[in-house]
Each structure stands twice: as structure tokens, then as C-alpha cells.
N, CA, C and O of each residue as an XYZ file, in Angstrom:
936
protein
N     165.082    173.635    354.487
C     165.802    174.553    353.606
C     167.231    174.720    354.108
O     167.534    174.457    355.272
N     168.101    175.164    353.203
C     169.457    175.444    353.632
C     169.467    176.606    354.611
O     168.629    177.503    354.511
N     170.399    176.607    355.553
C     170.437    177.660    356.561
C     171.110    178.926    356.048
O     171.991    179.470    356.714
N     170.701    179.408    354.857
C     171.170    180.691    354.378
C     170.110    181.275    353.458
O     169.231    180.555    352.984
N     170.187    182.561    353.206
C     169.171    183.264    352.445
C     169.025    182.718    351.035
O     170.010    182.307    350.421
N     167.782    182.713    350.510
C     167.553    182.292    349.136
C     168.307    183.183    348.153
O     168.618    182.770    347.035
N     168.595    184.405    348.582
C     169.275    185.336    347.687
C     170.797    185.176    347.705
O     171.505    185.779    346.898
N     171.275    184.374    348.616
C     172.727    184.197    348.725
C     173.179    183.117    347.761
O     172.562    182.054    347.699
N     174.233    183.362    347.015
C     174.724    182.390    346.057
C     175.416    181.253    346.781
O     175.777    181.375    347.951
N     175.598    180.144    346.074
C     176.290    179.012    346.680
C     177.740    179.364    347.000
O     178.333    178.795    347.917
N     178.311    180.303    346.241
C     179.677    180.735    346.547
C     179.741    181.376    347.914
O     180.687    181.148    348.667
N     178.720    182.192    348.249
C     178.700    182.853    349.542
C     178.332    181.916    350.667
O     178.698    182.163    351.817
N     177.614    180.844    350.368
C     177.143    179.942    351.413
C     178.250    179.068    351.983
O     178.182    178.647    353.138
N     179.263    178.798    351.180
C     180.331    177.913    351.639
C     179.973    176.449    351.578
O     180.719    175.617    352.095
N     178.840    176.099    350.956
C     178.395    174.709    350.902
C     179.430    173.812    350.233
O     179.589    172.657    350.628
N     180.132    174.323    349.230
C     181.086    173.498    348.504
C     182.492    173.529    349.102
O     183.435    173.019    348.497
N     182.635    174.115    350.267
C     183.945    174.160    350.913
C     184.433    172.739    351.198
O     183.781    171.993    351.929
N     185.567    172.368    350.630
C     186.114    171.035    350.849
C     185.494    169.950    349.999
O     185.769    168.769    350.211
N     184.661    170.324    349.041
C     183.911    169.367    348.223
C     184.817    168.654    347.225
O     185.784    169.233    346.729
N     184.500    167.395    346.935
C     185.134    166.643    345.865
C     184.147    166.497    344.719
O     183.070    165.926    344.893
N     184.506    167.007    343.552
C     183.682    166.869    342.353
C     184.088    165.573    341.657
O     185.198    165.457    341.139
N     183.185    164.609    341.652
C     183.500    163.279    341.135
C     183.211    163.124    339.650
O     183.456    162.056    339.089
N     182.700    164.155    339.005
C     182.326    163.994    337.596
C     182.331    165.347    336.905
O     181.494    166.198    337.205
N     183.271    165.557    335.978
C     183.282    166.770    335.167
C     184.080    166.512    333.894
O     184.797    165.519    333.777
N     183.934    167.433    332.946
C     184.562    167.274    331.630
C     185.459    168.476    331.356
O     185.221    169.251    330.429
N     186.486    168.612    332.175
C     187.368    169.773    332.104
C     188.749    169.447    331.538
O     189.621    170.315    331.506
N     188.960    168.210    331.091
C     190.194    167.909    330.377
C     190.020    168.459    328.967
O     189.163    167.978    328.226
N     190.811    169.454    328.581
C     190.493    170.198    327.361
C     190.723    169.422    326.060
O     191.694    168.681    325.903
N     189.772    169.635    325.129
C     189.941    169.168    323.766
C     189.810    167.686    323.531
O     190.338    167.178    322.541
N     189.110    166.956    324.423
C     189.014    165.509    324.238
C     187.590    165.014    324.015
O     187.391    163.898    323.535
N     186.591    165.839    324.362
C     185.200    165.415    324.187
C     184.333    166.656    324.004
O     184.793    167.656    323.454
N     183.089    166.601    324.458
C     182.190    167.747    324.323
C     182.302    168.706    325.502
O     181.437    169.562    325.693
N     183.353    168.568    326.285
C     183.575    169.445    327.422
C     184.430    170.641    327.058
O     184.313    171.187    325.961
N     185.291    171.046    327.978
C     186.143    172.221    327.761
C     186.918    172.076    326.455
O     187.489    171.025    326.166
N     186.924    173.148    325.679
C     187.560    173.086    324.360
C     189.038    173.441    324.414
O     189.841    172.888    323.664
N     189.397    174.359    325.296
C     190.773    174.865    325.324
C     191.329    174.798    326.738
O     190.589    174.655    327.712
N     192.650    174.904    326.827
C     193.306    174.944    328.133
C     192.842    176.167    328.916
O     192.623    176.091    330.125
N     192.693    177.297    328.222
C     192.259    178.526    328.888
C     190.894    178.346    329.537
O     190.669    178.806    330.657
N     189.989    177.680    328.839
C     188.660    177.458    329.399
C     188.731    176.551    330.623
O     188.075    176.819    331.630
N     189.511    175.495    330.546
C     189.671    174.596    331.694
C     190.214    175.341    332.905
O     189.694    175.202    334.013
N     191.253    176.126    332.692
C     191.864    176.860    333.798
C     190.904    177.890    334.378
O     190.922    178.137    335.584
N     190.074    178.491    333.545
C     189.092    179.462    334.027
C     188.081    178.794    334.961
O     187.771    179.323    336.028
N     187.570    177.632    334.555
C     186.599    176.930    335.403
C     187.267    176.447    336.685
O     186.670    176.535    337.758
N     188.473    175.949    336.594
C     189.178    175.507    337.800
C     189.392    176.671    338.762
O     189.356    176.485    339.978
N     189.614    177.869    338.226
C     189.725    179.053    339.079
C     188.407    179.325    339.804
O     188.408    179.724    340.969
N     187.279    179.110    339.115
C     185.968    179.261    339.755
C     185.775    178.219    340.848
O     185.206    178.509    341.900
N     186.252    177.006    340.593
C     186.197    175.953    341.610
C     186.935    176.400    342.876
O     186.442    176.212    343.988
N     188.103    176.983    342.699
C     188.877    177.444    343.850
C     188.080    178.441    344.680
O     188.071    178.359    345.908
N     187.411    179.380    344.017
C     186.642    180.412    344.712
C     185.483    179.821    345.498
O     185.069    180.389    346.509
N     184.955    178.693    345.050
C     183.857    178.040    345.754
C     184.346    177.141    346.885
O     183.538    176.619    347.652
N     185.645    176.956    346.993
C     186.181    176.141    348.077
C     186.292    174.666    347.767
O     186.567    173.863    348.658
N     186.079    174.293    346.491
C     186.221    172.887    346.107
C     187.660    172.447    346.338
O     188.598    173.219    346.137
N     187.823    171.207    346.758
C     189.145    170.709    347.150
C     189.747    169.758    346.127
O     190.923    169.871    345.781
N     188.937    168.817    345.643
C     189.437    167.811    344.702
C     188.523    167.729    343.491
O     187.319    167.966    343.592
N     189.104    167.393    342.345
C     188.355    167.306    341.101
C     188.764    166.040    340.356
O     189.943    165.816    340.084
N     187.786    165.230    340.038
C     188.002    164.064    339.195
C     187.567    164.413    337.783
O     186.383    164.623    337.521
N     188.533    164.473    336.875
C     188.255    164.732    335.471
C     187.822    163.419    334.828
O     188.562    162.436    334.864
N     186.631    163.397    334.241
C     186.068    162.147    333.732
C     185.640    162.316    332.273
O     184.444    162.346    331.983
N     186.598    162.426    331.354
C     186.244    162.573    329.941
C     185.490    161.364    329.413
O     185.636    160.245    329.905
N     184.673    161.628    328.389
C     183.932    160.543    327.759
C     184.867    159.553    327.074
O     185.853    159.933    326.442
N     184.533    158.283    327.217
C     185.122    157.228    326.396
C     183.952    156.470    325.792
O     183.214    155.775    326.491
N     183.796    156.614    324.491
C     182.669    155.999    323.787
C     183.009    155.937    322.303
O     184.046    156.440    321.872
N     182.135    155.321    321.538
C     182.387    155.194    320.109
C     182.493    156.560    319.431
O     183.238    156.713    318.464
N     181.757    157.550    319.929
C     181.849    158.904    319.361
C     183.129    159.612    319.788
O     183.633    160.472    319.066
N     183.656    159.258    320.954
C     184.906    159.825    321.471
C     185.807    158.676    321.914
O     185.917    158.397    323.108
N     186.454    158.006    320.950
C     187.232    156.807    321.294
C     188.595    157.139    321.890
O     189.633    156.706    321.390
N     188.569    157.913    322.961
C     189.816    158.313    323.624
C     190.532    157.086    324.183
O     189.922    156.252    324.853
N     191.815    156.985    323.905
C     192.592    155.891    324.484
C     193.104    156.299    325.863
O     193.214    157.485    326.174
N     193.407    155.314    326.666
C     193.913    155.580    328.008
C     195.199    156.394    327.956
O     195.361    157.346    328.720
N     196.103    156.032    327.072
C     197.388    156.733    326.999
C     197.216    158.169    326.517
O     197.901    159.068    327.005
N     196.309    158.398    325.565
C     196.048    159.758    325.101
C     195.516    160.625    326.238
O     195.956    161.761    326.416
N     194.576    160.094    327.002
C     193.997    160.862    328.100
C     195.041    161.139    329.178
O     195.081    162.240    329.727
N     195.875    160.167    329.484
C     196.933    160.386    330.477
C     197.903    161.469    330.002
O     198.355    162.291    330.798
N     198.218    161.468    328.722
C     199.112    162.470    328.171
C     198.503    163.867    328.269
O     199.182    164.815    328.663
N     197.218    163.996    327.911
C     196.532    165.286    328.016
C     196.446    165.742    329.466
O     196.552    166.933    329.759
N     196.256    164.796    330.359
C     196.162    165.125    331.778
C     197.488    165.673    332.297
O     197.502    166.614    333.091
N     198.587    165.098    331.861
C     199.898    165.597    332.287
C     200.115    167.035    331.818
O     200.713    167.842    332.530
N     199.629    167.349    330.625
C     199.743    168.716    330.110
C     198.936    169.675    330.978
O     199.400    170.768    331.301
N     197.720    169.259    331.356
C     196.896    170.097    332.223
C     197.554    170.280    333.585
O     197.572    171.391    334.114
N     198.080    169.236    334.147
C     198.757    169.332    335.437
C     199.921    170.313    335.385
O     200.155    171.058    336.336
N     200.649    170.311    334.273
C     201.785    171.219    334.133
C     201.336    172.668    334.019
O     202.042    173.580    334.448
N     200.143    172.879    333.431
C     199.641    174.242    333.218
C     198.934    174.796    334.447
O     198.874    176.011    334.634
N     198.394    173.907    335.289
C     197.614    174.351    336.449
C     198.509    174.452    337.683
O     199.220    173.505    338.019
N     198.471    175.595    338.352
C     199.330    175.803    339.515
C     198.553    176.135    340.779
O     199.131    176.615    341.754
N     197.252    175.885    340.772
C     196.419    176.220    341.920
C     196.396    175.142    342.978
O     197.134    174.161    342.889
N     195.532    175.322    344.002
C     195.516    174.408    345.150
C     194.659    173.152    344.975
O     194.709    172.254    345.817
N     193.878    173.075    343.901
C     193.028    171.907    343.711
C     193.865    170.655    343.473
O     194.916    170.704    342.833
N     193.380    169.536    343.997
C     193.981    168.242    343.685
C     193.228    167.652    342.506
O     192.022    167.418    342.591
N     193.927    167.412    341.409
C     193.309    166.907    340.191
C     193.580    165.411    340.034
O     194.680    164.931    340.304
N     192.547    164.687    339.590
C     192.664    163.259    339.330
C     192.076    162.963    337.954
O     191.258    163.726    337.441
N     192.494    161.869    337.374
C     191.978    161.453    336.064
C     191.259    160.121    336.167
O     191.789    159.150    336.709
N     190.037    160.090    335.635
C     189.290    158.844    335.451
C     188.612    158.979    334.084
O     189.114    159.697    333.219
N     187.493    158.308    333.882
C     186.748    158.464    332.636
C     185.290    158.112    332.875
O     184.947    157.401    333.820
N     184.439    158.628    331.995
C     183.015    158.274    331.991
C     182.795    157.374    330.783
O     182.949    157.802    329.639
N     182.436    156.133    331.047
C     182.424    155.105    330.017
C     181.012    154.775    329.548
O     180.185    154.294    330.323
N     180.746    155.038    328.276
C     179.472    154.630    327.700
C     179.457    153.109    327.571
O     180.436    152.507    327.131
N     178.348    152.498    327.955
C     178.242    151.043    327.873
C     177.899    150.648    326.440
O     176.751    150.334    326.127
N     178.917    150.668    325.572
C     178.750    150.317    324.169
C     179.770    149.248    323.798
O     180.430    148.689    324.673
N     179.902    148.962    322.509
C     180.817    147.901    322.073
C     182.274    148.240    322.399
O     183.053    147.356    322.753
N     182.639    149.511    322.281
C     184.001    149.916    322.606
C     184.312    149.632    324.069
O     185.410    149.184    324.401
N     183.342    149.893    324.944
C     183.564    149.630    326.370
C     183.807    148.149    326.623
O     184.691    147.789    327.400
N     183.032    147.296    325.978
C     183.204    145.862    326.198
C     184.596    145.412    325.767
O     185.190    144.543    326.406
N     185.126    145.997    324.682
C     186.487    145.674    324.253
C     187.501    146.134    325.298
O     188.442    145.410    325.625
N     187.302    147.335    325.813
C     188.226    147.866    326.820
C     188.157    147.054    328.118
O     189.178    146.808    328.760
N     186.968    146.650    328.487
C     186.791    145.885    329.721
C     187.544    144.559    329.648
O     188.144    144.127    330.633
N     187.513    143.926    328.504
C     188.182    142.638    328.353
C     189.686    142.745    328.584
O     190.313    141.809    329.080
N     190.258    143.890    328.222
C     191.710    144.064    328.341
C     192.107    144.928    329.538
O     193.285    145.242    329.713
N     191.130    145.312    330.363
C     191.378    146.195    331.516
C     192.011    147.522    331.096
O     192.799    148.104    331.842
N     191.665    147.991    329.909
C     192.162    149.275    329.402
C     191.191    150.365    329.827
O     190.428    150.890    329.016
N     191.234    150.697    331.129
C     190.228    151.558    331.727
C     190.866    152.570    332.676
O     191.990    152.381    333.141
N     190.137    153.635    332.951
C     190.568    154.636    333.927
C     189.529    154.670    335.047
O     188.523    155.370    334.934
N     189.759    153.924    336.120
C     188.773    153.842    337.192
C     188.743    155.095    338.057
O     189.619    155.958    337.986
N     187.710    155.157    338.868
C     187.439    156.294    339.742
C     187.809    155.928    341.178
O     187.662    154.779    341.595
N     188.286    156.911    341.921
C     188.575    156.694    343.330
C     190.044    156.406    343.578
O     190.735    155.885    342.702
N     190.527    156.744    344.770
C     191.961    156.596    345.087
C     192.461    155.170    345.032
O     193.647    154.940    344.796
N     191.573    154.198    345.248
C     192.008    152.803    345.211
C     191.639    152.114    343.901
O     191.869    150.914    343.751
N     191.069    152.858    342.950
C     190.755    152.299    341.643
C     189.677    151.241    341.655
O     189.667    150.359    340.796
N     188.776    151.309    342.606
C     187.733    150.269    342.733
C     186.503    150.555    341.895
O     185.775    149.632    341.528
N     186.261    151.817    341.588
C     184.997    152.213    340.975
C     185.172    152.539    339.497
O     186.227    153.009    339.070
N     184.120    152.280    338.726
C     184.152    152.563    337.304
C     182.890    153.352    336.949
O     181.774    152.847    337.069
N     183.086    154.599    336.510
C     181.973    155.468    336.162
C     181.448    155.085    334.782
O     182.196    155.101    333.804
N     180.166    154.740    334.703
C     179.573    154.284    333.447
C     178.279    155.040    333.186
O     177.658    155.569    334.108
N     177.884    155.083    331.932
C     176.630    155.713    331.543
C     175.990    154.931    330.410
O     176.627    154.092    329.775
N     174.715    155.223    330.169
C     174.003    154.641    329.037
C     173.364    155.780    328.249
O     173.462    156.946    328.633
N     172.718    155.434    327.158
C     171.888    156.401    326.447
C     170.804    156.912    327.395
O     170.347    156.185    328.277
N     170.400    158.161    327.207
C     169.332    158.702    328.041
C     167.986    158.069    327.714
O     167.067    158.114    328.532
N     167.860    157.483    326.538
C     166.557    157.040    326.052
C     166.322    155.548    326.166
O     165.197    155.108    326.404
N     167.391    154.757    325.995
C     167.231    153.304    326.002
C     168.433    152.647    326.675
O     169.557    153.134    326.556
N     168.196    151.549    327.377
C     169.330    150.834    327.978
C     170.049    150.022    326.915
O     169.443    149.661    325.906
N     171.326    149.726    327.117
C     172.012    148.819    326.186
C     171.456    147.414    326.345
O     170.899    147.067    327.386
N     171.612    146.623    325.314
C     171.149    145.232    325.387
C     171.907    144.508    326.496
O     173.136    144.557    326.554
N     171.173    143.845    327.364
C     171.797    143.080    328.444
C     172.477    143.947    329.484
O     173.579    143.630    329.932
N     171.833    145.035    329.873
C     172.436    145.979    330.819
C     172.886    145.298    332.101
O     174.026    145.479    332.531
N     172.008    144.520    332.715
C     172.358    143.902    333.989
C     173.519    142.922    333.844
O     174.391    142.852    334.710
N     173.528    142.169    332.753
C     174.615    141.219    332.519
C     175.939    141.950    332.339
O     176.976    141.489    332.816
N     175.906    143.089    331.651
C     177.129    143.866    331.445
C     177.644    144.437    332.762
O     178.850    144.443    333.010
N     176.744    144.912    333.595
C     177.146    145.430    334.899
C     177.765    144.324    335.759
O     178.719    144.561    336.500
N     177.211    143.121    335.651
C     177.770    142.004    336.403
C     179.157    141.613    335.886
O     180.002    141.161    336.659
N     179.392    141.786    334.578
C     180.723    141.540    334.026
C     181.740    142.504    334.636
O     182.874    142.132    334.935
N     181.305    143.742    334.811
C     182.182    144.739    335.430
C     182.534    144.304    336.849
O     183.689    144.392    337.266
N     181.542    143.841    337.575
C     181.784    143.390    338.947
C     182.746    142.201    338.980
O     183.610    142.126    339.853
N     182.599    141.281    338.036
C     183.479    140.108    337.998
C     184.919    140.489    337.696
O     185.848    139.761    338.046
N     185.101    141.637    337.042
C     186.446    142.142    336.765
C     187.064    142.818    337.995
O     188.224    143.230    337.967
N     186.287    142.925    339.061
C     186.804    143.501    340.300
C     186.469    144.964    340.515
O     186.959    145.579    341.462
N     185.628    145.535    339.637
C     185.225    146.928    339.777
C     183.816    147.027    340.352
O     183.023    146.090    340.263
N     183.525    148.184    340.945
C     182.164    148.504    341.364
C     181.621    149.522    340.369
O     182.129    150.642    340.306
N     180.597    149.162    339.585
C     180.051    150.127    338.630
C     179.387    151.291    339.360
O     178.654    151.099    340.330
N     179.657    152.496    338.876
C     179.001    153.709    339.369
C     178.198    154.278    338.201
O     178.769    154.731    337.209
N     176.895    154.252    338.323
C     176.043    154.747    337.244
C     175.953    156.261    337.325
O     175.431    156.814    338.294
N     176.470    156.929    336.294
C     176.451    158.389    336.255
C     175.034    158.901    336.056
O     174.264    158.349    335.270
N     174.701    159.960    336.776
C     173.419    160.675    336.687
C     172.208    159.784    336.358
O     171.560    159.991    335.332
N     171.897    158.810    337.201
C     170.777    157.901    336.915
C     169.442    158.614    336.855
O     168.502    158.121    336.230
N     169.345    159.771    337.500
C     168.087    160.531    337.477
C     167.741    161.055    336.085
O     166.598    161.439    335.837
N     168.709    161.074    335.182
C     168.488    161.648    333.853
C     168.023    160.625    332.820
O     167.645    161.001    331.711
N     168.044    159.334    333.167
C     167.662    158.313    332.195
C     166.138    158.218    332.104
O     165.463    157.870    333.073
N     165.620    158.531    330.930
C     164.175    158.595    330.753
C     163.513    157.232    330.920
O     162.344    157.156    331.298
N     164.238    156.168    330.646
C     163.651    154.835    330.699
C     163.667    154.234    332.102
O     163.123    153.150    332.314
N     164.274    154.913    333.048
C     164.378    154.372    334.397
C     163.353    154.980    335.338
O     163.087    156.181    335.305
N     162.785    154.123    336.177
C     161.905    154.552    337.260
C     162.303    153.788    338.523
O     163.331    153.111    338.545
N     161.508    153.895    339.546
C     161.902    153.353    340.850
C     162.251    151.877    340.805
O     163.237    151.456    341.410
N     161.456    151.086    340.096
C     161.731    149.645    340.066
C     163.083    149.346    339.435
O     163.761    148.396    339.825
N     163.473    150.162    338.457
C     164.779    149.975    337.818
C     165.913    150.297    338.795
O     166.902    149.569    338.867
N     165.762    151.389    339.544
C     166.774    151.752    340.533
C     166.875    150.686    341.623
O     167.967    150.341    342.076
N     165.739    150.184    342.024
C     165.735    149.158    343.062
C     166.453    147.895    342.600
O     167.202    147.284    343.362
N     166.218    147.506    341.338
C     166.891    146.324    340.800
C     168.394    146.530    340.725
O     169.165    145.617    341.020
N     168.812    147.725    340.331
C     170.238    148.015    340.235
C     170.896    148.021    341.608
O     172.025    147.554    341.762
N     170.197    148.547    342.599
C     170.779    148.542    343.946
C     170.940    147.119    344.457
O     171.889    146.830    345.186
N     170.032    146.228    344.088
C     170.161    144.833    344.489
C     171.386    144.177    343.868
O     171.905    143.192    344.392
N     171.849    144.733    342.737
C     173.066    144.238    342.085
C     174.322    144.920    342.635
O     175.419    144.711    342.117
N     174.161    145.739    343.691
C     175.266    146.477    344.321
C     175.905    147.498    343.381
O     177.115    147.721    343.415
N     175.071    148.111    342.543
C     175.531    149.189    341.680
C     175.480    150.495    342.467
O     174.506    150.762    343.170
N     176.532    151.308    342.348
C     176.548    152.616    343.000
C     175.974    153.667    342.059
O     175.886    153.456    340.849
N     175.582    154.807    342.638
C     174.952    155.875    341.869
C     175.677    157.196    342.103
O     176.171    157.462    343.198
N     175.734    158.022    341.049
C     176.354    159.342    341.129
C     175.351    160.424    340.730
O     174.810    160.408    339.625
N     175.117    161.345    341.629
C     174.185    162.454    341.406
C     174.842    163.590    340.636
O     175.982    163.959    340.921
N     174.129    164.145    339.664
C     174.504    165.428    339.085
C     173.846    166.525    339.912
O     172.618    166.610    339.946
N     174.626    167.360    340.573
C     174.056    168.406    341.420
C     173.032    169.288    340.705
O     172.021    169.634    341.316
N     173.243    169.674    339.427
C     172.244    170.523    338.765
C     170.862    169.888    338.658
O     169.874    170.596    338.462
N     170.778    168.565    338.784
C     169.463    167.918    338.744
C     168.561    168.423    339.859
O     167.345    168.509    339.693
N     169.167    168.760    341.008
C     168.379    169.167    342.167
C     167.738    170.540    342.005
O     166.831    170.893    342.759
N     168.199    171.312    341.035
C     167.593    172.624    340.801
C     166.883    172.666    339.451
O     166.610    173.744    338.921
N     166.585    171.492    338.898
C     165.793    171.439    337.684
C     166.529    171.746    336.404
O     165.897    172.066    335.397
N     167.847    171.659    336.409
C     168.622    172.008    335.219
C     168.334    171.080    334.045
O     168.505    171.475    332.891
N     167.900    169.853    334.322
C     167.598    168.889    333.262
C     166.104    168.618    333.144
O     165.691    167.655    332.498
N     165.299    169.463    333.765
C     163.859    169.311    333.682
C     163.244    168.753    334.956
O     163.953    168.228    335.815
N     161.926    168.865    335.080
C     161.243    168.446    336.308
C     161.301    166.946    336.577
O     161.306    166.529    337.735
N     161.345    166.133    335.529
C     161.373    164.690    335.748
C     162.683    164.260    336.391
O     162.684    163.463    337.329
N     163.798    164.785    335.892
C     165.097    164.467    336.491
C     165.174    164.992    337.917
O     165.754    164.338    338.784
N     164.606    166.144    338.169
C     164.588    166.710    339.519
C     163.806    165.807    340.472
O     164.251    165.531    341.586
N     162.645    165.353    340.026
C     161.818    164.473    340.855
C     162.559    163.186    341.195
O     162.559    162.749    342.346
N     163.185    162.588    340.203
C     163.914    161.340    340.429
C     165.109    161.559    341.353
O     165.380    160.746    342.236
N     165.824    162.670    341.140
C     166.994    162.953    341.980
C     166.592    163.111    343.441
O     167.272    162.605    344.334
N     165.503    163.803    343.682
C     165.042    164.009    345.058
C     164.664    162.683    345.703
O     164.954    162.461    346.879
N     164.015    161.793    344.939
C     163.636    160.489    345.481
C     164.873    159.637    345.762
O     164.977    159.013    346.818
N     165.799    159.615    344.822
C     167.023    158.830    345.006
C     167.831    159.341    346.193
O     168.397    158.557    346.955
N     167.880    160.663    346.344
C     168.612    161.253    347.459
C     167.942    160.916    348.785
O     168.606    160.537    349.750
N     166.635    161.057    348.821
C     165.876    160.774    350.046
C     166.062    159.329    350.481
O     166.097    159.034    351.676
N     166.181    158.428    349.512
C     166.264    157.006    349.822
C     167.702    156.474    349.834
O     167.929    155.266    349.760
N     168.665    157.396    349.928
C     170.073    157.036    350.150
C     170.688    156.188    349.042
O     171.471    155.278    349.312
N     170.333    156.487    347.799
C     170.895    155.747    346.680
C     172.261    156.272    346.255
O     173.079    155.508    345.742
N     172.520    157.542    346.456
C     173.734    158.148    345.904
C     174.951    157.896    346.786
O     174.917    158.094    348.001
N     176.027    157.453    346.141
C     177.310    157.312    346.838
C     178.250    158.457    346.487
O     179.089    158.851    347.297
N     178.108    158.990    345.276
C     178.948    160.072    344.789
C     178.074    161.197    344.231
O     176.901    160.995    343.918
N     178.667    162.372    344.116
C     177.995    163.474    343.428
C     179.022    164.250    342.632
O     180.221    164.185    342.904
N     178.538    164.984    341.646
C     179.443    165.763    340.809
C     178.691    166.863    340.094
O     177.460    166.897    340.094
N     179.435    167.753    339.491
C     178.821    168.877    338.777
C     178.510    168.542    337.331
O     177.622    169.150    336.734
N     179.231    167.578    336.755
C     179.126    167.266    335.324
C     179.388    168.518    334.479
O     178.831    168.665    333.391
N     180.231    169.408    334.982
C     180.563    170.621    334.256
C     181.259    170.273    332.949
O     182.199    169.479    332.921
N     180.781    170.883    331.868
C     181.383    170.698    330.557
C     182.157    171.948    330.114
O     183.320    171.878    329.718
N     181.474    173.081    330.194
C     182.072    174.330    329.710
C     181.620    175.469    330.602
O     180.852    175.271    331.542
N     182.100    176.654    330.300
C     181.744    177.833    331.086
C     180.238    178.021    331.140
O     179.700    178.389    332.185
N     179.548    177.774    330.032
C     178.105    177.976    329.987
C     177.330    177.062    330.912
O     176.282    177.451    331.427
N     177.828    175.841    331.135
C     177.105    174.902    332.001
C     177.457    175.081    333.466
O     176.773    174.545    334.338
N     178.523    175.835    333.751
C     178.932    176.047    335.134
C     177.925    176.885    335.905
O     177.842    176.786    337.129
N     177.156    177.711    335.197
C     176.224    178.610    335.867
C     175.183    177.914    336.723
O     174.706    178.495    337.697
N     174.815    176.678    336.384
C     173.825    175.955    337.190
C     174.324    175.738    338.614
O     173.529    175.721    339.554
N     175.637    175.571    338.780
C     176.184    175.358    340.112
C     176.285    176.674    340.859
O     175.879    176.771    342.018
N     176.823    177.680    340.200
C     177.045    178.960    340.860
C     175.736    179.568    341.343
O     175.727    180.243    342.372
N     174.631    179.353    340.637
C     173.373    180.019    340.942
C     172.393    179.180    341.749
O     171.223    179.546    341.860
N     172.836    178.075    342.307
C     171.946    177.305    343.183
C     171.535    178.171    344.373
O     172.385    178.778    345.025
N     170.262    178.228    344.650
C     169.771    179.044    345.771
C     169.199    178.184    346.903
O     169.380    178.515    348.075
N     168.521    177.100    346.573
C     167.905    176.292    347.627
C     167.804    174.851    347.161
O     167.572    174.571    345.984
N     167.980    173.960    348.095
C     167.850    172.542    347.826
C     167.283    171.886    349.083
O     167.389    172.450    350.172
N     166.681    170.699    348.947
C     166.198    170.013    350.142
C     167.352    169.658    351.069
O     168.374    169.135    350.624
N     167.192    169.940    352.346
C     168.294    169.757    353.284
C     168.633    168.282    353.450
O     169.743    167.869    353.113
N     167.722    167.496    353.950
C     167.825    166.048    354.100
C     169.244    165.481    354.149
O     169.598    164.601    353.364
N     170.030    165.980    355.055
C     171.389    165.493    355.344
C     172.337    165.535    354.154
O     173.290    164.757    354.105
N     172.102    166.414    353.206
C     173.021    166.572    352.080
C     174.409    166.953    352.582
O     175.417    166.469    352.066
N     174.456    167.819    353.586
C     175.749    168.280    354.065
C     176.636    167.126    354.526
O     177.860    167.197    354.416
N     176.027    166.078    355.035
C     176.807    164.939    355.504
C     177.122    163.951    354.376
O     178.181    163.324    354.380
N     176.206    163.812    353.411
C     176.346    162.759    352.406
C     176.990    163.218    351.110
O     177.702    162.447    350.467
N     176.752    164.455    350.720
C     177.249    164.918    349.451
C     178.387    165.911    349.572
O     179.336    165.863    348.789
N     178.310    166.804    350.534
C     179.298    167.862    350.669
C     180.285    167.511    351.772
O     180.363    168.203    352.787
N     181.030    166.445    351.571
C     182.000    166.024    352.583
C     183.332    165.744    351.931
O     184.288    165.375    352.613
């Protein structure tokens, strides 16, 4: 168990002190995340109180939200101008593996993750994989990127053998922290605990969309210790 009382909030525990959130939807008005600048700034203020240090804004890029790279960069500059706090903000994207993504990949019209631009945050439908998933991931690798599969614990069609096959392809994984407290149901929690125990995760994030979804992070009371402090909260 964590070395603090079950009744103590994560804000009081200091667990997120210095944390980098690698996945959230706080760029306002571009997807199903924060709707307004005021909402984005409010959540970022909560991040400050928890001791978070860096935030990677990863808006959706998909057929339902066909955000262009230039549009997202422009919106990001507006947010940077409005935000005056201590957080370091970065822009990337969460890319649905659909036809739009394949078009963007061909032209390198992408917003990669990480300071050196090596990683590409990708997702699939929760219910079914895209046709030729492994081949598409290998195309990403041939382009010089390392695919990072967002919240793999949430994909209903994936089980251990699927994760094992993906790791053999050198695919990285990103944990949604709320999965560890059952925010997406017991199945996602079970998978997240197994993936964490077996060292599958390279990144973690809150996947915060709006004020209403932020509560899962603020109210975390207990999680399996298993070296999380070294692997996730660094």
C-alpha cells in the first residue's frame, strides 16, 4: 500500500509532485476535452496544486476530429499566451489509427510526443482493432517513430497474448492512471495491474478531458505500490 492514510487525498500525499502528465485533452475547443479557455486554466490550476511539473496536451486527431497540425499549433499558442503559471506545457496529439492517420503518416503531418519527437501516441477503437493493426504499427516504426499505444488496458479486444505480441514489435504503452482505481471498470483495472506488474508501461497520464473527469485523479486513495514511485511518478 502507499505509505499514507487511505483517507488522505492524492493532493495531500505529494505523489504527483514533479509528475509529467503524458496524455490529456486540455487544449480548449478542439475535441471532446476542455470546451473553453476558462475550463483549461481551471484544470491547470488544479495541476499546480498537486505538484505536477509538465503537461503534454494530446488532442484527438481522427476522422471525427480532423484537427490539422497548424490549427492545433495555433490554438496551443493562444493557450500559452493565456497561461501564466509554472507548468511546462507541450503539444502533441492522440492519433486514431484510421484512414486519416494513414494519410497524415505518409506526409509526416504529425505531432509527436516527447522532447526529441521520437514517440507517436496512437489509439484504436475500444471494441475492435483496425484492419492490419500490426502492419500499420510497423509502418510507423519505418517512418522513424516509436508507437505509444494509449491506454491499452481499456481495449476490450486485447488480452495478455495481444500485449505480448505488441511488446515483441517494440510498441510502447501508456497507462491511464484512473484505470488503477477502477474508473473504467474492473476489467480495465485488472489489465492495468497486470501490465504494470509486468513492466509494460513506459508512460502514464491522466487522460483528463474536463473538470468532471478530473475527480478520478484527485480522489485516488490507494494503489498497488509495486515501484510505481520509480516508474510512473518521476
